[in-house]
C-alpha positions as protocol buffer text, in pm:
chain_id: "A"
residue {
  index: 1
  type: UNK
  ca { x: -3070 y: 2164 z: 1827 }
}
residue {
  index: 2
  type: UNK
  ca { x: -2797 y: 1915 z: 1912 }
}
residue {
  index: 3
  type: UNK
  ca { x: -2497 y: 1865 z: 1688 }
}
residue {
  index: 4
  type: UNK
  ca { x: -2201 y: 1642 z: 1763 }
}
residue {
  index: 5
  type: UNK
  ca { x: -1905 y: 1555 z: 1543 }
}
residue {
  index: 6
  type: UNK
  ca { x: -1754 y: 1222 z: 1635 }
}
residue {
  index: 7
  type: UNK
  ca { x: -1384 y: 1277 z: 1598 }
}
residue {
  index: 8
  type: UNK
  ca { x: -1083 y: 1311 z: 1821 }
}
residue {
  index: 9
  type: UNK
  ca { x: -779 y: 1520 z: 1912 }
}
residue {
  index: 10
  type: UNK
  ca { x: -797 y: 1893 z: 1838 }
}
residue {
  index: 11
  type: UNK
  ca { x: -1082 y: 2127 z: 1922 }
}
residue {
  index: 12
  type: UNK
  ca { x: -1084 y: 2486 z: 1803 }
}
residue {
  index: 13
  type: UNK
  ca { x: -1349 y: 2740 z: 1702 }
}
residue {
  index: 14
  type: UNK
  ca { x: -1433 y: 2772 z: 1338 }
}
residue {
  index: 15
  type: UNK
  ca { x: -1739 y: 2878 z: 1142 }
}
residue {
  index: 16
  type: UNK
  ca { x: -1800 y: 2871 z: 770 }
}
residue {
  index: 17
  type: UNK
  ca { x: -1961 y: 3199 z: 668 }
}
residue {
  index: 18
  type: UNK
  ca { x: -2130 y: 3370 z: 380 }
}
residue {
  index: 19
  type: UNK
  ca { x: -1849 y: 3404 z: 123 }
}
residue {
  index: 20
  type: UNK
  ca { x: -1772 y: 3034 z: 108 }
}
residue {
  index: 21
  type: UNK
  ca { x: -2130 y: 2919 z: 151 }
}
residue {
  index: 22
  type: UNK
  ca { x: -2245 y: 3138 z: -137 }
}
residue {
  index: 23
  type: UNK
  ca { x: -2028 y: 2921 z: -359 }
}
residue {
  index: 24
  type: UNK
  ca { x: -2159 y: 2604 z: -197 }
}
residue {
  index: 25
  type: UNK
  ca { x: -2514 y: 2689 z: -291 }
}
residue {
  index: 26
  type: UNK
  ca { x: -2427 y: 2660 z: -660 }
}
residue {
  index: 27
  type: UNK
  ca { x: -2498 y: 2290 z: -678 }
}
residue {
  index: 28
  type: UNK
  ca { x: -2699 y: 2057 z: -894 }
}
residue {
  index: 29
  type: UNK
  ca { x: -3072 y: 2054 z: -816 }
}
residue {
  index: 30
  type: UNK
  ca { x: -3083 y: 1686 z: -720 }
}
residue {
  index: 31
  type: UNK
  ca { x: -3166 y: 1629 z: -352 }
}
residue {
  index: 32
  type: UNK
  ca { x: -3130 y: 1307 z: -156 }
}
residue {
  index: 33
  type: UNK
  ca { x: -3362 y: 1202 z: 126 }
}
residue {
  index: 34
  type: UNK
  ca { x: -3225 y: 1030 z: 439 }
}
residue {
  index: 35
  type: UNK
  ca { x: -3384 y: 704 z: 330 }
}
residue {
  index: 36
  type: UNK
  ca { x: -3222 y: 722 z: -10 }
}
residue {
  index: 37
  type: UNK
  ca { x: -2890 y: 819 z: 142 }
}
residue {
  index: 38
  type: UNK
  ca { x: -2878 y: 486 z: 321 }
}
residue {
  index: 39
  type: UNK
  ca { x: -2804 y: 312 z: -5 }
}
residue {
  index: 40
  type: UNK
  ca { x: -2615 y: 566 z: -213 }
}
residue {
  index: 41
  type: UNK
  ca { x: -2382 y: 863 z: -169 }
}
residue {
  index: 42
  type: UNK
  ca { x: -2537 y: 1206 z: -196 }
}
residue {
  index: 43
  type: UNK
  ca { x: -2423 y: 1390 z: -508 }
}
residue {
  index: 44
  type: UNK
  ca { x: -2148 y: 1628 z: -417 }
}
residue {
  index: 45
  type: UNK
  ca { x: -1962 y: 1930 z: -541 }
}
residue {
  index: 46
  type: UNK
  ca { x: -1598 y: 1983 z: -455 }
}
residue {
  index: 47
  type: UNK
  ca { x: -1362 y: 2274 z: -479 }
}
residue {
  index: 48
  type: UNK
  ca { x: -992 y: 2314 z: -415 }
}
residue {
  index: 49
  type: UNK
  ca { x: -850 y: 2643 z: -292 }
}
residue {
  index: 50
  type: UNK
  ca { x: -596 y: 2776 z: -324 }
}
residue {
  index: 51
  type: UNK
  ca { x: -380 y: 2483 z: -443 }
}
residue {
  index: 52
  type: UNK
  ca { x: -521 y: 2242 z: -706 }
}
residue {
  index: 53
  type: UNK
  ca { x: -315 y: 1955 z: -559 }
}
residue {
  index: 54
  type: UNK
  ca { x: -520 y: 1969 z: -238 }
}
residue {
  index: 55
  type: UNK
  ca { x: -850 y: 1785 z: -269 }
}
residue {
  index: 56
  type: UNK
  ca { x: -1129 y: 1626 z: -68 }
}
residue {
  index: 57
  type: UNK
  ca { x: -1405 y: 1410 z: -219 }
}
residue {
  index: 58
  type: UNK
  ca { x: -1724 y: 1275 z: -66 }
}
residue {
  index: 59
  type: UNK
  ca { x: -1744 y: 906 z: -157 }
}
residue {
  index: 60
  type: UNK
  ca { x: -2025 y: 788 z: 71 }
}
residue {
  index: 61
  type: UNK
  ca { x: -2310 y: 916 z: 285 }
}
residue {
  index: 62
  type: UNK
  ca { x: -2550 y: 708 z: 493 }
}
residue {
  index: 63
  type: UNK
  ca { x: -2806 y: 797 z: 757 }
}
residue {
  index: 64
  type: UNK
  ca { x: -2946 y: 613 z: 1054 }
}
residue {
  index: 65
  type: UNK
  ca { x: -3059 y: 676 z: 1410 }
}
residue {
  index: 66
  type: UNK
  ca { x: -2760 y: 748 z: 1637 }
}
residue {
  index: 67
  type: UNK
  ca { x: -2879 y: 476 z: 1878 }
}
residue {
  index: 68
  type: UNK
  ca { x: -3172 y: 234 z: 1865 }
}
residue {
  index: 69
  type: UNK
  ca { x: -3338 y: 419 z: 2154 }
}
residue {
  index: 70
  type: UNK
  ca { x: -3282 y: 765 z: 2007 }
}
residue {
  index: 71
  type: UNK
  ca { x: -3587 y: 989 z: 1951 }
}
residue {
  index: 72
  type: UNK
  ca { x: -3734 y: 971 z: 1599 }
}
residue {
  index: 73
  type: UNK
  ca { x: -3613 y: 1324 z: 1517 }
}
residue {
  index: 74
  type: UNK
  ca { x: -3249 y: 1229 z: 1582 }
}
residue {
  index: 75
  type: UNK
  ca { x: -3049 y: 1133 z: 1276 }
}
residue {
  index: 76
  type: UNK
  ca { x: -2686 y: 1041 z: 1226 }
}
residue {
  index: 77
  type: UNK
  ca { x: -2503 y: 1132 z: 907 }
}
residue {
  index: 78
  type: UNK
  ca { x: -2197 y: 920 z: 831 }
}
residue {
  index: 79
  type: UNK
  ca { x: -1981 y: 1076 z: 561 }
}
residue {
  index: 80
  type: UNK
  ca { x: -1685 y: 896 z: 403 }
}
residue {
  index: 81
  type: UNK
  ca { x: -1428 y: 1125 z: 242 }
}
residue {
  index: 82
  type: UNK
  ca { x: -1106 y: 1075 z: 49 }
}
residue {
  index: 83
  type: UNK
  ca { x: -850 y: 1354 z: 83 }
}
residue {
  index: 84
  type: UNK
  ca { x: -518 y: 1455 z: -70 }
}
residue {
  index: 85
  type: UNK
  ca { x: -304 y: 1718 z: 101 }
}
residue {
  index: 86
  type: UNK
  ca { x: 1 y: 1841 z: -87 }
}
residue {
  index: 87
  type: UNK
  ca { x: 54 y: 2207 z: -4 }
}
residue {
  index: 88
  type: UNK
  ca { x: 134 y: 2160 z: 367 }
}
residue {
  index: 89
  type: UNK
  ca { x: 304 y: 1901 z: 585 }
}
residue {
  index: 90
  type: UNK
  ca { x: -7 y: 1862 z: 799 }
}
residue {
  index: 91
  type: UNK
  ca { x: -364 y: 1978 z: 825 }
}
residue {
  index: 92
  type: UNK
  ca { x: -704 y: 1900 z: 967 }
}
residue {
  index: 93
  type: UNK
  ca { x: -1038 y: 1780 z: 834 }
}
residue {
  index: 94
  type: UNK
  ca { x: -1369 y: 1912 z: 966 }
}
residue {
  index: 95
  type: UNK
  ca { x: -1734 y: 1854 z: 889 }
}
residue {
  index: 96
  type: UNK
  ca { x: -2003 y: 2123 z: 891 }
}
residue {
  index: 97
  type: UNK
  ca { x: -2381 y: 2139 z: 857 }
}
residue {
  index: 98
  type: UNK
  ca { x: -2584 y: 2420 z: 700 }
}
residue {
  index: 99
  type: UNK
  ca { x: -2956 y: 2436 z: 773 }
}
residue {
  index: 100
  type: UNK
  ca { x: -3187 y: 2543 z: 489 }
}
residue {
  index: 101
  type: UNK
  ca { x: -3015 y: 2835 z: 307 }
}
residue {
  index: 102
  type: UNK
  ca { x: -2823 y: 2963 z: 610 }
}
residue {
  index: 103
  type: UNK
  ca { x: -2507 y: 3159 z: 540 }
}
residue {
  index: 104
  type: UNK
  ca { x: -2335 y: 3026 z: 851 }
}
residue {
  index: 105
  type: UNK
  ca { x: -2276 y: 2668 z: 959 }
}
residue {
  index: 106
  type: UNK
  ca { x: -2482 y: 2533 z: 1246 }
}
residue {
  index: 107
  type: UNK
  ca { x: -2179 y: 2468 z: 1468 }
}
residue {
  index: 108
  type: UNK
  ca { x: -1953 y: 2732 z: 1623 }
}
residue {
  index: 109
  type: UNK
  ca { x: -1681 y: 2481 z: 1702 }
}
residue {
  index: 110
  type: UNK
  ca { x: -1599 y: 2129 z: 1597 }
}
residue {
  index: 111
  type: UNK
  ca { x: -1346 y: 1858 z: 1654 }
}
residue {
  index: 112
  type: UNK
  ca { x: -1071 y: 1856 z: 1394 }
}
residue {
  index: 113
  type: UNK
  ca { x: -911 y: 1534 z: 1274 }
}
residue {
  index: 114
  type: UNK
  ca { x: -537 y: 1579 z: 1213 }
}
residue {
  index: 115
  type: UNK
  ca { x: -397 y: 1455 z: 882 }
}
residue {
  index: 116
  type: UNK
  ca { x: -52 y: 1445 z: 725 }
}
residue {
  index: 117
  type: UNK
  ca { x: 64 y: 1526 z: 372 }
}
residue {
  index: 118
  type: UNK
  ca { x: -55 y: 1257 z: 131 }
}
residue {
  index: 119
  type: UNK
  ca { x: -371 y: 1058 z: 69 }
}
residue {
  index: 120
  type: UNK
  ca { x: -619 y: 907 z: 311 }
}
residue {
  index: 121
  type: UNK
  ca { x: -979 y: 819 z: 386 }
}
residue {
  index: 122
  type: UNK
  ca { x: -1186 y: 926 z: 686 }
}
residue {
  index: 123
  type: UNK
  ca { x: -1534 y: 840 z: 812 }
}
residue {
  index: 124
  type: UNK
  ca { x: -1703 y: 1135 z: 986 }
}
residue {
  index: 125
  type: UNK
  ca { x: -2023 y: 1099 z: 1191 }
}
residue {
  index: 126
  type: UNK
  ca { x: -2258 y: 1381 z: 1289 }
}
residue {
  index: 127
  type: UNK
  ca { x: -2551 y: 1331 z: 1527 }
}
residue {
  index: 128
  type: UNK
  ca { x: -2820 y: 1587 z: 1454 }
}
residue {
  index: 129
  type: UNK
  ca { x: -3157 y: 1665 z: 1611 }
}
residue {
  index: 130
  type: UNK
  ca { x: -3397 y: 1791 z: 1346 }
}
residue {
  index: 131
  type: UNK
  ca { x: -3607 y: 2100 z: 1416 }
}
residue {
  index: 132
  type: UNK
  ca { x: -3947 y: 2154 z: 1258 }
}
residue {
  index: 133
  type: UNK
  ca { x: -3830 y: 2461 z: 1067 }
}
residue {
  index: 134
  type: UNK
  ca { x: -3540 y: 2278 z: 903 }
}
residue {
  index: 135
  type: UNK
  ca { x: -3635 y: 2160 z: 555 }
}
residue {
  index: 136
  type: UNK
  ca { x: -3293 y: 2082 z: 409 }
}
residue {
  index: 137
  type: UNK
  ca { x: -2939 y: 2023 z: 531 }
}
residue {
  index: 138
  type: UNK
  ca { x: -2614 y: 2062 z: 342 }
}
residue {
  index: 139
  type: UNK
  ca { x: -2302 y: 1885 z: 466 }
}
residue {
  index: 140
  type: UNK
  ca { x: -1960 y: 2035 z: 398 }
}
residue {
  index: 141
  type: UNK
  ca { x: -1628 y: 1862 z: 461 }
}
residue {
  index: 142
  type: UNK
  ca { x: -1314 y: 2073 z: 444 }
}
residue {
  index: 143
  type: UNK
  ca { x: -937 y: 2038 z: 466 }
}
residue {
  index: 144
  type: UNK
  ca { x: -752 y: 2313 z: 649 }
}
residue {
  index: 145
  type: UNK
  ca { x: -382 y: 2387 z: 662 }
}
residue {
  index: 146
  type: UNK
  ca { x: -218 y: 2542 z: 972 }
}
residue {
  index: 147
  type: UNK
  ca { x: -354 y: 2882 z: 1082 }
}
residue {
  index: 148
  type: UNK
  ca { x: -700 y: 2763 z: 969 }
}
residue {
  index: 149
  type: UNK
  ca { x: -624 y: 2825 z: 602 }
}
residue {
  index: 150
  type: UNK
  ca { x: -874 y: 2653 z: 375 }
}
residue {
  index: 151
  type: UNK
  ca { x: -713 y: 2403 z: 139 }
}
residue {
  index: 152
  type: UNK
  ca { x: -1010 y: 2221 z: -16 }
}
residue {
  index: 153
  type: UNK
  ca { x: -1378 y: 2153 z: 44 }
}
residue {
  index: 154
  type: UNK
  ca { x: -1663 y: 1933 z: -75 }
}
residue {
  index: 155
  type: UNK
  ca { x: -2037 y: 1967 z: -21 }
}
residue {
  index: 156
  type: UNK
  ca { x: -2348 y: 1759 z: -67 }
}
residue {
  index: 157
  type: UNK
  ca { x: -2652 y: 1886 z: -245 }
}
residue {
  index: 158
  type: UNK
  ca { x: -2924 y: 1999 z: -1 }
}
residue {
  index: 159
  type: UNK
  ca { x: -3065 y: 1689 z: 169 }
}
residue {
  index: 160
  type: UNK
  ca { x: -3442 y: 1678 z: 207 }
}
residue {
  index: 161
  type: UNK
  ca { x: -3527 y: 1631 z: 576 }
}
residue {
  index: 162
  type: UNK
  ca { x: -3896 y: 1558 z: 527 }
}
residue {
  index: 163
  type: UNK
  ca { x: -4019 y: 1266 z: 736 }
}
residue {
  index: 164
  type: UNK
  ca { x: -3894 y: 942 z: 587 }
}
residue {
  index: 165
  type: UNK
  ca { x: -4120 y: 643 z: 513 }
}
residue {
  index: 166
  type: UNK
  ca { x: -4245 y: 451 z: 813 }
}
residue {
  index: 167
  type: UNK
  ca { x: -4168 y: 721 z: 1065 }
}
residue {
  index: 168
  type: UNK
  ca { x: -4531 y: 770 z: 1173 }
}
residue {
  index: 169
  type: UNK
  ca { x: -4572 y: 399 z: 1245 }
}
residue {
  index: 170
  type: UNK
  ca { x: -4237 y: 393 z: 1423 }
}
residue {
  index: 171
  type: UNK
  ca { x: -4338 y: 675 z: 1655 }
}
residue {
  index: 172
  type: UNK
  ca { x: -4663 y: 492 z: 1735 }
}
residue {
  index: 173
  type: UNK
  ca { x: -4465 y: 176 z: 1809 }
}
residue {
  index: 174
  type: UNK
  ca { x: -4242 y: 363 z: 2054 }
}
residue {
  index: 175
  type: UNK
  ca { x: -4551 y: 495 z: 2231 }
}
residue {
  index: 176
  type: UNK
  ca { x: -4693 y: 143 z: 2248 }
}
residue {
  index: 177
  type: UNK
  ca { x: -4370 y: 13 z: 2397 }
}
residue {
  index: 178
  type: UNK
  ca { x: -4374 y: 280 z: 2667 }
}
residue {
  index: 179
  type: UNK
  ca { x: -4722 y: 154 z: 2756 }
}
residue {
  index: 180
  type: UNK
  ca { x: -4589 y: -207 z: 2759 }
}
residue {
  index: 181
  type: UNK
  ca { x: -4822 y: -293 z: 2471 }
}
residue {
  index: 182
  type: UNK
  ca { x: -4570 y: -497 z: 2277 }
}
residue {
  index: 183
  type: UNK
  ca { x: -4826 y: -667 z: 2054 }
}
residue {
  index: 184
  type: UNK
  ca { x: -4943 y: -330 z: 1924 }
}
residue {
  index: 185
  type: UNK
  ca { x: -4581 y: -216 z: 1886 }
}
residue {
  index: 186
  type: UNK
  ca { x: -4506 y: -527 z: 1679 }
}
residue {
  index: 187
  type: UNK
  ca { x: -4793 y: -445 z: 1445 }
}
residue {
  index: 188
  type: UNK
  ca { x: -4686 y: -80 z: 1405 }
}
residue {
  index: 189
  type: UNK
  ca { x: -4326 y: -179 z: 1337 }
}
residue {
  index: 190
  type: UNK
  ca { x: -4444 y: -427 z: 1075 }
}
residue {
  index: 191
  type: UNK
  ca { x: -4628 y: -143 z: 902 }
}
residue {
  index: 192
  type: UNK
  ca { x: -4316 y: 75 z: 924 }
}
residue {
  index: 193
  type: UNK
  ca { x: -4112 y: -203 z: 762 }
}
residue {
  index: 194
  type: UNK
  ca { x: -4369 y: -239 z: 485 }
}
residue {
  index: 195
  type: UNK
  ca { x: -4327 y: 131 z: 407 }
}
residue {
  index: 196
  type: UNK
  ca { x: -3947 y: 128 z: 438 }
}
residue {
  index: 197
  type: UNK
  ca { x: -3808 y: -227 z: 406 }
}
residue {
  index: 198
  type: UNK
  ca { x: -3447 y: -106 z: 394 }
}
residue {
  index: 199
  type: UNK
  ca { x: -3449 y: 80 z: 727 }
}
residue {
  index: 200
  type: UNK
  ca { x: -3241 y: -134 z: 960 }
}
residue {
  index: 201
  type: UNK
  ca { x: -3356 y: 27 z: 1284 }
}
residue {
  index: 202
  type: UNK
  ca { x: -3714 y: -81 z: 1224 }
}
residue {
  index: 203
  type: UNK
  ca { x: -3599 y: -445 z: 1219 }
}
residue {
  index: 204
  type: UNK
  ca { x: -3391 y: -391 z: 1531 }
}
residue {
  index: 205
  type: UNK
  ca { x: -3686 y: -254 z: 1724 }
}
residue {
  index: 206
  type: UNK
  ca { x: -3923 y: -524 z: 1602 }
}
residue {
  index: 207
  type: UNK
  ca { x: -3665 y: -785 z: 1701 }
}
residue {
  index: 208
  type: UNK
  ca { x: -3635 y: -633 z: 2048 }
}
residue {
  index: 209
  type: UNK
  ca { x: -4013 y: -618 z: 2075 }
}
residue {
  index: 210
  type: UNK
  ca { x: -4043 y: -983 z: 1975 }
}
residue {
  index: 211
  type: UNK
  ca { x: -3788 y: -1083 z: 2239 }
}
residue {
  index: 212
  type: UNK
  ca { x: -4024 y: -930 z: 2494 }
}
residue {
  index: 213
  type: UNK
  ca { x: -4311 y: -1123 z: 2334 }
}
residue {
  index: 214
  type: UNK
  ca { x: -4100 y: -1444 z: 2362 }
}
residue {
  index: 215
  type: UNK
  ca { x: -4118 y: -1482 z: 1983 }
}
residue {
  index: 216
  type: UNK
  ca { x: -3752 y: -1572 z: 1962 }
}
residue {
  index: 217
  type: UNK
  ca { x: -3735 y: -1727 z: 1614 }
}
residue {
  index: 218
  type: UNK
  ca { x: -3890 y: -1424 z: 1448 }
}
residue {
  index: 219
  type: UNK
  ca { x: -3678 y: -1195 z: 1667 }
}
residue {
  index: 220
  type: UNK
  ca { x: -3368 y: -1373 z: 1536 }
}
residue {
  index: 221
  type: UNK
  ca { x: -3485 y: -1320 z: 1178 }
}
residue {
  index: 222
  type: UNK
  ca { x: -3531 y: -947 z: 1247 }
}
residue {
  index: 223
  type: UNK
  ca { x: -3187 y: -911 z: 1401 }
}
residue {
  index: 224
  type: UNK
  ca { x: -3038 y: -1096 z: 1104 }
}
residue {
  index: 225
  type: UNK
  ca { x: -3199 y: -838 z: 876 }
}
residue {
  index: 226
  type: UNK
  ca { x: -3093 y: -540 z: 1086 }
}
residue {
  index: 227
  type: UNK
  ca { x: -2733 y: -666 z: 1083 }
}
residue {
  index: 228
  type: UNK
  ca { x: -2753 y: -717 z: 708 }
}
residue {
  index: 229
  type: UNK
  ca { x: -2860 y: -354 z: 669 }
}
residue {
  index: 230
  type: UNK
  ca { x: -2639 y: -216 z: 949 }
}
residue {
  index: 231
  type: UNK
  ca { x: -2335 y: -448 z: 973 }
}
residue {
  index: 232
  type: UNK
  ca { x: -2162 y: -237 z: 1239 }
}
residue {
  index: 233
  type: UNK
  ca { x: -2465 y: -192 z: 1464 }
}
residue {
  index: 234
  type: UNK
  ca { x: -2365 y: -329 z: 1804 }
}
residue {
  index: 235
  type: UNK
  ca { x: -2711 y: -332 z: 1967 }
}
residue {
  index: 236
  type: UNK
  ca { x: -2831 y: -555 z: 1682 }
}
residue {
  index: 237
  type: UNK
  ca { x: -2548 y: -796 z: 1761 }
}
residue {
  index: 238
  type: UNK
  ca { x: -2648 y: -799 z: 2128 }
}
residue {
  index: 239
  type: UNK
  ca { x: -3011 y: -855 z: 2033 }
}
residue {
  index: 240
  type: UNK
  ca { x: -2922 y: -1144 z: 1807 }
}
residue {
  index: 241
  type: UNK
  ca { x: -2704 y: -1292 z: 2079 }
}
residue {
  index: 242
  type: UNK
  ca { x: -2993 y: -1280 z: 2324 }
}
residue {
  index: 243
  type: UNK
  ca { x: -3227 y: -1442 z: 2069 }
}
residue {
  index: 244
  type: UNK
  ca { x: -2970 y: -1717 z: 2006 }
}
residue {
  index: 245
  type: UNK
  ca { x: -2937 y: -1773 z: 2380 }
}
residue {
  index: 246
  type: UNK
  ca { x: -3313 y: -1821 z: 2416 }
}
residue {
  index: 247
  type: UNK
  ca { x: -3308 y: -2056 z: 2116 }
}
residue {
  index: 248
  type: UNK
  ca { x: -3053 y: -2277 z: 2300 }
}
residue {
  index: 249
  type: UNK
  ca { x: -2758 y: -2183 z: 2081 }
}
residue {
  index: 250
  type: UNK
  ca { x: -2517 y: -2040 z: 2341 }
}
residue {
  index: 251
  type: UNK
  ca { x: -2204 y: -2067 z: 2128 }
}
residue {
  index: 252
  type: UNK
  ca { x: -2357 y: -1854 z: 1853 }
}
residue {
  index: 253
  type: UNK
  ca { x: -2463 y: -1610 z: 2126 }
}
residue {
  index: 254
  type: UNK
  ca { x: -2106 y: -1592 z: 2256 }
}
residue {
  index: 255
  type: UNK
  ca { x: -1978 y: -1518 z: 1905 }
}
residue {
  index: 256
  type: UNK
  ca { x: -2220 y: -1229 z: 1846 }
}
residue {
  index: 257
  type: UNK
  ca { x: -2183 y: -1084 z: 2194 }
}
residue {
  index: 258
  type: UNK
  ca { x: -1805 y: -1099 z: 2173 }
}
residue {
  index: 259
  type: UNK
  ca { x: -1820 y: -909 z: 1845 }
}
residue {
  index: 260
  type: UNK
  ca { x: -2027 y: -636 z: 2013 }
}
residue {
  index: 261
  type: UNK
  ca { x: -1788 y: -617 z: 2309 }
}
residue {
  index: 262
  type: UNK
  ca { x: -1469 y: -605 z: 2104 }
}
residue {
  index: 263
  type: UNK
  ca { x: -1599 y: -345 z: 1857 }
}
residue {
  index: 264
  type: UNK
  ca { x: -1517 y: -56 z: 2094 }
}
residue {
  index: 265
  type: UNK
  ca { x: -1206 y: 26 z: 2294 }
}
residue {
  index: 266
  type: UNK
  ca { x: -1400 y: 187 z: 2580 }
}
residue {
  index: 267
  type: UNK
  ca { x: -1689 y: -21 z: 2723 }
}
residue {
  index: 268
  type: UNK
  ca { x: -2030 y: 145 z: 2730 }
}
residue {
  index: 269
  type: UNK
  ca { x: -2390 y: 52 z: 2814 }
}
residue {
  index: 270
  type: UNK
  ca { x: -2414 y: -171 z: 2508 }
}
residue {
  index: 271
  type: UNK
  ca { x: -2101 y: -347 z: 2629 }
}
residue {
  index: 272
  type: UNK
  ca { x: -2258 y: -391 z: 2974 }
}
residue {
  index: 273
  type: UNK
  ca { x: -2563 y: -572 z: 2838 }
}
residue {
  index: 274
  type: UNK
  ca { x: -2341 y: -778 z: 2612 }
}
residue {
  index: 275
  type: UNK
  ca { x: -2132 y: -889 z: 2911 }
}
residue {
  index: 276
  type: UNK
  ca { x: -2446 y: -985 z: 3103 }
}
residue {
  index: 277
  type: UNK
  ca { x: -2586 y: -1188 z: 2815 }
}
residue {
  index: 278
  type: UNK
  ca { x: -2251 y: -1349 z: 2738 }
}
residue {
  index: 279
  type: UNK
  ca { x: -2220 y: -1446 z: 3103 }
}
residue {
  index: 280
  type: UNK
  ca { x: -2547 y: -1637 z: 3069 }
}
residue {
  index: 281
  type: UNK
  ca { x: -2420 y: -1802 z: 2751 }
}
residue {
  index: 282
  type: UNK
  ca { x: -2094 y: -1907 z: 2917 }
}
residue {
  index: 283
  type: UNK
  ca { x: -2291 y: -2047 z: 3211 }
}
residue {
  index: 284
  type: UNK
  ca { x: -2500 y: -2251 z: 2967 }
}
residue {
  index: 285
  type: UNK
  ca { x: -2178 y: -2386 z: 2816 }
}
residue {
  index: 286
  type: UNK
  ca { x: -2046 y: -2483 z: 3159 }
}
residue {
  index: 287
  type: UNK
  ca { x: -1769 y: -2219 z: 3149 }
}
residue {
  index: 288
  type: UNK
  ca { x: -1825 y: -2089 z: 3502 }
}
residue {
  index: 289
  type: UNK
  ca { x: -1508 y: -1881 z: 3533 }
}
residue {
  index: 290
  type: UNK
  ca { x: -1580 y: -1691 z: 3212 }
}
residue {
  index: 291
  type: UNK
  ca { x: -1941 y: -1640 z: 3320 }
}
residue {
  index: 292
  type: UNK
  ca { x: -1836 y: -1495 z: 3656 }
}
residue {
  index: 293
  type: UNK
  ca { x: -1588 y: -1262 z: 3485 }
}
residue {
  index: 294
  type: UNK
  ca { x: -1858 y: -1131 z: 3251 }
}
residue {
  index: 295
  type: UNK
  ca { x: -2111 y: -1085 z: 3532 }
}
residue {
  index: 296
  type: UNK
  ca { x: -1854 y: -881 z: 3726 }
}
residue {
  index: 297
  type: UNK
  ca { x: -1785 y: -670 z: 3418 }
}
residue {
  index: 298
  type: UNK
  ca { x: -2157 y: -605 z: 3387 }
}
residue {
  index: 299
  type: UNK
  ca { x: -2186 y: -495 z: 3750 }
}
residue {
  index: 300
  type: UNK
  ca { x: -1878 y: -273 z: 3720 }
}
residue {
  index: 301
  type: UNK
  ca { x: -2014 y: -100 z: 3410 }
}
residue {
  index: 302
  type: UNK
  ca { x: -2365 y: -70 z: 3557 }
}
residue {
  index: 303
  type: UNK
  ca { x: -2333 y: 46 z: 3919 }
}
residue {
  index: 304
  type: UNK
  ca { x: -2705 y: 123 z: 3926 }
}
residue {
  index: 305
  type: UNK
  ca { x: -2807 y: -216 z: 3781 }
}
residue {
  index: 306
  type: UNK
  ca { x: -3163 y: -295 z: 3894 }
}
residue {
  index: 307
  type: UNK
  ca { x: -3081 y: -667 z: 3891 }
}
residue {
  index: 308
  type: UNK
  ca { x: -2760 y: -638 z: 4093 }
}
residue {
  index: 309
  type: UNK
  ca { x: -2883 y: -873 z: 4365 }
}
residue {
  index: 310
  type: UNK
  ca { x: -2987 y: -1134 z: 4108 }
}
residue {
  index: 311
  type: UNK
  ca { x: -2655 y: -1121 z: 3922 }
}
residue {
  index: 312
  type: UNK
  ca { x: -2464 y: -1129 z: 4252 }
}
residue {
  index: 313
  type: UNK
  ca { x: -2655 y: -1446 z: 4331 }
}
residue {
  index: 314
  type: UNK
  ca { x: -2552 y: -1600 z: 3998 }
}
residue {
  index: 315
  type: UNK
  ca { x: -2190 y: -1522 z: 4078 }
}
residue {
  index: 316
  type: UNK
  ca { x: -2221 y: -1682 z: 4421 }
}
residue {
  index: 317
  type: UNK
  ca { x: -2378 y: -1997 z: 4278 }
}
residue {
  index: 318
  type: UNK
  ca { x: -2106 y: -2037 z: 4015 }
}
residue {
  index: 319
  type: UNK
  ca { x: -1826 y: -1964 z: 4262 }
}
residue {
  index: 320
  type: UNK
  ca { x: -1944 y: -2202 z: 4532 }
}
């Protein structure tokens, strides 16, 4: 089981145990599936202790795959919380997961986000790999004062982790893609979308599949939909930029690819592919210097690039 809290700064061991979790289990019976959580916050229960002025509220919860190429049993929970800390000058906010009816959280340590006295809002992401024996998950966000003293907490109701609609077709599509049978993958992804039309990752993958099938207009439509459903999804931006490039709209491609590049402070693999594609778009626009710069960025970020010789050749042609 893999669990990762995307946060920064402090790291220290902490585990919620039976006394607190016993209280957390006293929640309303309504459960929210991952698919439903994409469009609405999970109902939550909150509790302040020991000072009523300290409070944390869950105001949003969505789920998606951590990355477009993540295994089907990987899920990312994104929790948005509002907090108010009054009883101490500073504190930390942490997020925990409880599997089924466990009396201890599933993580022994987590990253803590420092906060100061007053109000604020945080977005916390957890990447989680689902095991077959896990039927429900409960998320708990908590505010701690110095010396790990609990100030306030909030929990979701148990979230049903049963397979969400379209998952069977999605898994078949991934198998088809591994076999380079993109036509079959397109059909399976279409069936997945029919079962779950609000799952953005299905549109992303069908768009990527259609790029490989050279069906660029329909790929563009899929990326438009995936961005509508997942506005911050960078791979969808890169995919749409590539579709726009093939459809002879390089300026639109530059716009989307630039958005994907600038969305993170530290470049990653998504950035690398965005630089490569934007280099092609700049070359199409006759902006050779910008194209060369992007190609070099791509090669720097991807030292093992299988197309290094090809891209090096593009650089030489534009620099000559």
